[in-house]
N, C-alpha and C positions, 0 to 999 in steps of 0.2 A: 302681512307687518313683520315679522321677522321671519326665517331661514330657520330649518328644518333641524341645523346643524348648532342654533345659537347654545349657549350656556350660561350659568354664573360663572362670570369669571370667579375665579379665587383672590384675586386681591380688588375686593371695592368695600370701598368708604364714605360715609358724607361725616360732613362737618354741624355740625348744633345752626336753628336757626334763630334758636333764643334765648339769648345769652346773657343771664343774670349774674351779678353782682352780689357780694354777698351783704344780708342788709345786719346795717346796726341796730342799737337797741341804743333808745334814750329814756329820760323821765321828765315828768311834769306834774303839773295840773290842767285839766282838762281843758280850765276858763281861758288860758296861756296858748294860745297858735303861732307867739313869732317863734321862727326855731331860735333864738338866745335866749329866752329862757330855760332850752332843754338842755339836761347834764348829762352824757351817759349813763349804763345803768351797768356798776362796773362787778363784774364778778369775787367772790370770794370765796374763801374755802373754812369750813363747820367740817365739828368732829360731833358725832350721834350718839350717842344707844340703842339702837335700833331693838324693839319690840321681838324675843324670843317666843315662835310659835309653842303653843304647848301643845299641841298634837305631836311636837320633837322630841319637846325635853322633859314632858309630865310623868309622871308615870304615880301607878294606882300598891300602893301600900295597905295593906287589910288588919286591920287595929280595930279587934274585937270585935269583930262579926259589921263590920259597917268598913266603907272606903274612905281613904283620903289621897287627896290628889296632892302629890309631893313639886314642885315647881323646882328644878335645880339657875341659881339665880345668881353662883357666884364667880362667875364667866358671865359679865356681861357679850352685849354684842356688839362692840363698841367699834363703829366707822367712820371713816372722809371724804368727805363728800365738799368737789363744789355746788352755791349758790346764787342765781343773783334775784336778788331785792330789790319792789322799790322804795326809793326813801318813808320814813315814815311822811310828811307831807307831799307827797306826792298817790295821786291815784292816776295817772295812766302813764302808757305803756308807746313810744313813737318805735315805729318803724321804717326805715326806708334805703331803698334800693337803687340798682336801675336798671333797664331790659334794654338791647339791643335785638332787636327785629331783624333781619339779614333777607334779600330774596339771593336767588339761588336752587331755590326748592328742588334738592333733585337730583340737581349736578353731582357727582363727583368730584369727590377729591381726593381719591384713585380712581383708580381702575385700571386692569391689564387687559379690557374686550376693545376693542374700539365697535365691533359690531353689536355689543350688551351695550355698550354708550348711547349709541344712537337708538337703538329698538325704547332703551327705558326715556330718551328724549322724547320721543314722539307719544311717549304713552306720558308723560309730563303736562307735553303739549295738550294733548288728549284730554286729562284730567282741568288744565290750567281755561279753559275754551267750549267746555260740557259742563262741569260741575262748578270748578270756584273754587277758591280759597276764602269765603265769604266763612262759612260755615265753623268751618277751625280757628278761624279770629276770630271770629263773636262766643266760642267755647273760650279763646284762651283771653279776653276782654272781660270775661264771666269770671273767670280764676281771680282776676286783678280786682273786678268790685266787691264783690264777698269776701272778700278776707283770707280766699284759702291756705294761701300763705302763709300766716301766721300759726298753722296749726295748731296746737294745744289753748295758747296765747288767746286765739276765735274762741275755745267753746268753755275757758271761763272767763272771759270781757263783758260786762254788762252791759258795754254797747262801740261799738268801729266805723270806724270814717273811716274811709280809705281819697287818698288823692291824687290822682294820675294825668301828671305835668308830661308833656309835648317839648323837647329842647333842640331845640336849634340855633346852632351855635353856641352851646353856652345859653342861651334865652331862652325859659319857659314862652312862646311859645298860641300855649293850648291848654287846658286845664280844665276835669271833669272830675265830679265829685259825687262818690257813692256811701251809702247810706247800707255796711255788708248784711246787714239783717234783711236785707228786702230783698237781697238775689239770695235767692239757696244753696245748698252742694249737693244736692240729691238727683239735681235734674239740671235743664238748660230754658227754661221754658220761660222765665223772667225778659220783660222790657223794660226798656228804657230808652228816652233818645240820644243822653247822655252814652252807656253802653254801642248805641249802635255807631254815635263818631267814633269813641273807643275801637270799635272792630274794623270800622272803615280803613284808619288812619294801620292800623296791624294788620293789615290784608294788604295796605298797599307796600309794607314795608316786605310780606311773604314774596312776590309777584314780583318784588325791585327793581316798583313802580320809582319810590325816591329812599329813600336812610330814615331810619327813624329810630330815637334812640327815644326810650323813656323812662323818667321817674317818678316812681310811687311809693307816695307816705301816708300808712297808715298810721292812727288813733285806737288804742284799746283803751278805756276805760277799767282797770281792772280794783281798784281799790286802796285807799294809805297803806301801802308796805308792804303788800303783796306777792309773792312769788311770780316770777315770770318765767319763760322758758326758752333757753337758747339752744341753742344744738348740742346736742352730747356729741365725743369725739370718741372714737373706736379706737382703742388704746391696747393691742396684744401681749407687750414683751412689755409687762411694769417693773419689771426686775425684783429685790428682795422685798415680803409682801409685811413686813414693819416702812411705815410709812405711806403704803400705797396707797394711792385715794381708790372709791371705789363707783366715784362720779366724776366726768372733767369732765369740763364746760368749754362746747370753743368764744375765743374772745379773740377781740384784736385790742394790743396794747390799753391788756387791761383790760375790753369795754366787754360786754356782752356782744354775740352775733349768731346772725345763722349763717350755714353754708350754703353758696351758693344754687349746690347739686339743690340740696335742701324744699328752697325753691321753684329749681326751673321740675322738681316733683310736684309739685301744687298745682303748677304752670298747666303741666301735660296728663290733670286729673283728669282726662275727656274722653276717654272709651268709654260708652257705656252700649256698645255694638258686638259685645264678644256675646257668644252662646250660653243660653241657660242666666241669664245675666237676673234672672224674676227668683230663680231658685234661692239663692242669703243674701235678698234682694241689699243686695250691698252699695247700687247705685255703680258710679263711674269708678272707672282704676286708673292710674297711669297707664302712658303706652307705653309697653313692654312688648317686643317681639312675641313671647308665646302667653302674656297674658296674666302675666302673675300678680299677685295681692297678697302682700306681707302678712297682713295683716288672716286670711285665712289660709297661711301656707300652702296656697295650691293654687294652679294657674288656669283660668278661663281659654286662654290658645292651646289646647292638645291640638297635633301636627295631627293624630290623625280623624280630627274633626275639614283638618286644613282651612283652619281658619287662621291660623298662625301665620306672621306676616311674612318666613318669607314661602312657607305655601300661596299664599296672595300677590307674593309680587311674581312666584315663577309663571303662576298661571298670566298676570298679564300681561308678560311683558314676555318671555317663553314662547308660550301658549298664542298669546295676540286675543286673549279674553279676560275682558274686562272683568275682575268683581260685581257684586251690587253695588250702589253707591255710599252705604256709612260704611261695606269694607273700603271703599276707595278713600277713604278718609282717615282708616284708620290704616293703613296705605302710605300715606301722606304725611300722617302723625307721623311715623315714625320714622320716613326722612326728616320730615324737621325736630324730627329729639337728634338724630345723628346717628353714628356707632360704624363697627365694622361687621355690617354685612358679607365678607367672600362669601364661595360651598363650604369654606374648609373649618369657618364657625357653625357651621346648621347645625354639626353633629355633638 
């Protein structure tokens, strides 16, 4: 299938095939399901006096053979932070976004080696005919159904429901409803008719048979006036320390929101095919070339194990040796994620 002179191109890039929008935050009461009753959750700023760690600021003073702990409270640790809270009369967070599913998986957006492009096309076709995109589509569907994209908001919610709609010409043509807590975060064995139907729609989009656009609306019952958690902005240069915020939240026209990148990270958290996954009991991790898991500060797909994306792709395309099915899923999920994978990016 491949030539012995075949090499990874220096220019090789793929566009992402799961393309979410930013997610907007709204608030109302659980029993109010009409969209007109929902108001944006606004981001506001407040100044807090943070507790001082005693082990840092306290000191022991010897007084008449007894030790006395003296705490320095003359300089309070004052901070200015962004917060997002539900109103006092609202107990439910509504999070909504759209997701575009695109075809053409594995077709490079840039490639400066025509022989490699042809060999890669044969690999993609082999996967599509022998394995298919069903398993990947089902896992993406599961991460919609279980509300993983809510992140911390899911962990603090009493109840979470997720509605997924298919949009065609601006109209909702199909709908699926999920109780998020019926679908686990740590494995993909849960099953339902609605989940299978949604997975079939996502699969059709990945295979390029039809254009797929989904609208996702999640309702999380948090409690009246409770804090909710949009994305936090990374601001490296904040200028003068006076008046500087220690936490800046993402907002759109003043309303709290989640970055599209954060949603995408949740949707691609499907890799439980990495080596030694039982060691840390971590569960699935986001699809990433070297299996990086920030929560553990380690990479689970080390190049020395030949289980990283580059090694598996080279084995498959350059050497004509297909990895086992689980690792084929990982390679295809990496291409669906998209990115720049030229030879100069391996090092």
